[in-house]
C-alpha positions as CSV (number, residue, x, y, z in Angstrom):
1,M,0.0,0.0,0.0
2,R,1.3,3.4,-0.9
3,K,1.8,5.9,1.8
4,V,0.1,9.3,1.8
5,A,3.4,11.1,1.3
6,E,3.9,9.3,-2.0
7,V,0.8,10.8,-3.5
8,E,0.7,14.2,-2.0
9,S,2.9,17.0,-3.2
10,Q,4.6,19.3,-0.7
11,D,2.7,22.3,-2.0
12,F,-0.7,20.7,-1.6
13,P,-1.7,22.8,1.5
14,K,-0.9,26.0,-0.6
15,R,-3.2,24.7,-3.3
16,V,-5.9,24.2,-0.8
17,K,-5.4,27.8,0.5
18,D,-5.5,29.3,-3.0
19,Y,-8.8,27.5,-3.7
20,L,-10.5,28.5,-0.5
21,D,-9.4,32.1,-0.8
22,E,-10.8,32.2,-4.3
23,R,-14.0,30.4,-3.3
24,F,-14.9,32.4,-0.2
25,K,-13.5,35.9,-0.8
26,G,-16.2,38.5,-0.6
27,E,-18.3,36.5,1.9
28,P,-19.1,38.1,5.3
29,F,-16.3,37.7,7.9
30,Y,-13.9,36.2,5.3
31,R,-10.2,36.6,6.0
32,P,-7.4,35.1,3.9
33,Y,-6.6,31.5,4.9
34,E,-3.2,30.7,6.5
35,V,-1.2,27.6,5.9
36,R,0.5,25.8,8.8
37,V,2.8,22.9,8.1
38,E,5.3,22.6,10.9
39,K,5.0,22.8,14.7
40,I,1.2,22.6,14.7
41,L,0.1,22.6,18.3
42,G,-3.5,21.6,17.6
43,R,-4.8,18.1,17.0
44,S,-7.6,16.7,14.9
45,L,-11.0,16.1,16.4
46,E,-9.8,12.6,17.2
47,K,-6.7,14.1,18.9
48,E,-4.3,12.9,16.2
49,K,-1.3,15.0,15.3
50,L,-1.7,17.1,12.2
51,K,0.5,17.1,9.1
52,W,-0.8,20.5,7.9
53,S,-3.8,22.8,8.3
54,V,-5.3,25.7,6.4
55,Q,-7.3,28.1,8.6
56,S,-9.3,31.3,8.5
57,W,-10.0,32.4,12.0
58,G,-13.6,33.2,12.7
59,F,-14.9,32.2,9.3
60,S,-17.7,29.8,8.8
61,C,-15.5,27.2,7.0
62,Y,-12.8,27.6,9.6
63,S,-10.2,24.8,8.9
64,I,-9.1,22.1,6.5
65,E,-6.5,19.8,8.0
66,E,-4.8,16.5,7.4
67,D,-3.8,14.3,10.3
68,M,-1.0,11.7,10.5
69,K,-3.4,8.9,9.6
70,G,-4.3,10.5,6.3
71,Q,-7.7,11.7,7.4
72,I,-8.7,15.2,6.0
73,W,-11.0,17.2,8.2
74,I,-13.2,20.1,7.1
75,I,-14.3,22.0,10.2
76,S,-16.7,24.9,10.8
77,D,-16.1,27.8,13.1
78,A,-17.2,27.2,16.7
79,I,-21.0,26.9,17.3
80,E,-21.0,26.2,21.1
81,S,-18.6,26.8,23.9
82,I,-18.4,24.3,26.8
83,D,-17.1,27.2,29.0
84,G,-20.3,29.0,28.1
85,W,-22.3,26.0,29.2
86,A,-20.4,26.0,32.6
87,E,-21.2,29.7,33.1
88,D,-24.8,29.6,32.0
89,Y,-25.7,26.6,34.1
90,R,-23.2,27.0,36.9
91,I,-21.7,23.6,36.2
92,D,-18.6,22.6,38.1
93,A,-15.7,20.7,36.5
94,S,-16.8,17.3,37.7
95,Q,-20.4,17.8,36.5
96,L,-19.2,19.2,33.2
97,E,-16.9,16.2,32.7
98,L,-19.8,13.8,33.2
99,L,-22.1,15.9,30.9
100,L,-19.6,15.9,28.1
101,K,-19.2,12.1,28.4
102,D,-22.9,11.5,28.4
103,L,-23.6,13.8,25.5
104,Q,-21.5,11.5,23.2
105,D,-24.4,9.1,23.2
106,R,-27.6,10.7,21.9
107,R,-29.7,8.3,23.9
108,N,-28.6,10.1,27.0
109,W,-29.9,13.5,25.9
110,E,-33.4,12.9,27.1
111,K,-32.4,12.7,30.7
112,Y,-31.0,16.2,30.6
113,N,-34.1,17.9,29.2
114,N,-35.3,19.3,32.5
115,K,-32.0,20.4,33.9
116,Y,-30.3,21.7,30.7
117,G,-33.4,22.3,28.5
118,R,-32.0,25.1,26.3
119,L,-28.7,23.4,25.8
120,I,-30.3,20.1,24.7
121,A,-32.7,21.9,22.4
122,M,-29.8,23.7,20.7
123,L,-27.9,20.4,20.2
124,R,-30.9,18.8,18.7
125,F,-31.4,21.8,16.4
126,E,-27.7,21.6,15.4
127,E,-27.8,17.9,14.8
128,E,-30.9,18.4,12.6
129,I,-29.0,20.9,10.5
130,A,-26.1,18.4,10.0
131,K,-28.6,15.8,8.8
132,L,-30.4,18.2,6.5
133,V,-27.1,19.4,4.9
134,T,-26.0,15.8,4.5
135,K,-29.2,15.0,2.7
136,K,-29.1,18.1,0.5
137,T,-25.4,17.8,-0.5
138,G,-24.7,14.1,-0.4
139,V,-21.7,14.9,1.8
140,K,-21.7,13.5,5.4
141,V,-21.8,16.4,7.8
142,A,-21.8,15.7,11.6
143,L,-21.9,17.6,14.8
144,F,-18.9,17.4,17.0
145,I,-19.5,17.7,20.8
146,P,-16.3,17.8,22.9
147,P,-15.8,14.5,24.7
148,N,-13.6,16.1,27.4
149,F,-11.8,19.3,28.4
150,Y,-9.2,19.1,25.7
151,F,-11.7,20.6,23.2
152,K,-13.5,23.8,24.1
153,Y,-16.0,24.1,21.2
154,C,-18.7,22.3,19.2
155,H,-18.3,22.3,15.4
156,F,-19.8,21.0,12.3
157,Y,-17.4,18.8,10.4
158,S,-16.9,16.4,7.5
159,V,-14.0,14.0,7.2
160,F,-12.7,11.6,4.6
161,D,-9.8,9.1,4.2
162,A,-7.3,10.5,1.8
163,N,-4.9,7.6,1.9
164,N,-3.8,6.6,-1.6
165,M,-5.8,9.5,-3.2
166,A,-4.0,11.7,-5.8
167,D,-4.0,15.5,-5.2
168,D,-6.8,16.1,-7.7
169,Q,-9.1,13.6,-6.0
170,K,-8.4,15.2,-2.6
171,M,-9.2,18.6,-4.0
172,E,-12.6,17.4,-5.3
173,E,-13.5,16.0,-2.0
174,I,-12.4,19.2,-0.2
175,K,-14.4,21.4,-2.5
176,K,-17.6,19.5,-1.9
177,R,-17.1,19.3,1.8
178,A,-16.1,22.9,2.2
179,D,-19.3,24.0,0.5
180,A,-21.3,21.7,2.8
181,I,-19.7,23.0,6.0
182,F,-20.2,26.6,4.8
183,L,-23.9,25.8,4.2
184,A,-24.2,24.1,7.6
185,Y,-22.7,26.9,9.6
186,N,-24.7,29.6,7.8
187,S,-27.9,27.7,8.2
188,W,-27.1,27.4,11.9
189,K,-26.4,31.1,12.2
190,E,-29.7,32.1,10.6
191,G,-31.7,29.4,12.4
192,R,-30.1,30.3,15.7
193,R,-31.7,33.8,15.5
194,R,-35.1,32.3,15.0
195,F,-34.5,29.7,17.7
196,Y,-33.8,32.3,20.4
197,R,-36.7,34.5,19.2
198,K,-39.1,31.6,19.7
199,R,-37.6,30.9,23.2
200,T,-38.0,27.2,22.9
201,Y,-36.8,26.6,26.5
């Protein structure tokens, strides 16, 4: 089996940046993407070390990154903050740790309806957006909820296995998934306004 390094050119992250800058320039809150290849402190959403990342801070399609296992992640800007949950509900560290663990299994959400009604309603709303975007685009979009304190934010994300893919194939996957994440985040942003106006908690 060929390794990722044999099918990926060294300037591939720059190619990703150039595409994203061209695709999203002119959109609200857009800032030019930055390439990071060496000494990346962050990790993937599965806590794997990163080979490279291309990021635009605060933009809806926030980051495209490849981890050491050859998985390419397309990630939205933050949509929820666990520090915000702790502040809103006065949750201490031990309670928050248990909550994050429980929220990984959607079957546990029901038991938190009474205590954290608004939070659970928002998560359901966000998960529904991910499902609707997946159906509309044919690209699998999911909701990431931090499993522990290492991560601070919820995101929409899409991921694919880039092992043995040529650069052109990777780019086609990135293009589709970047558009899907862009749609998910902006749908969330617009829907969130209606959500709070309705006061569904």
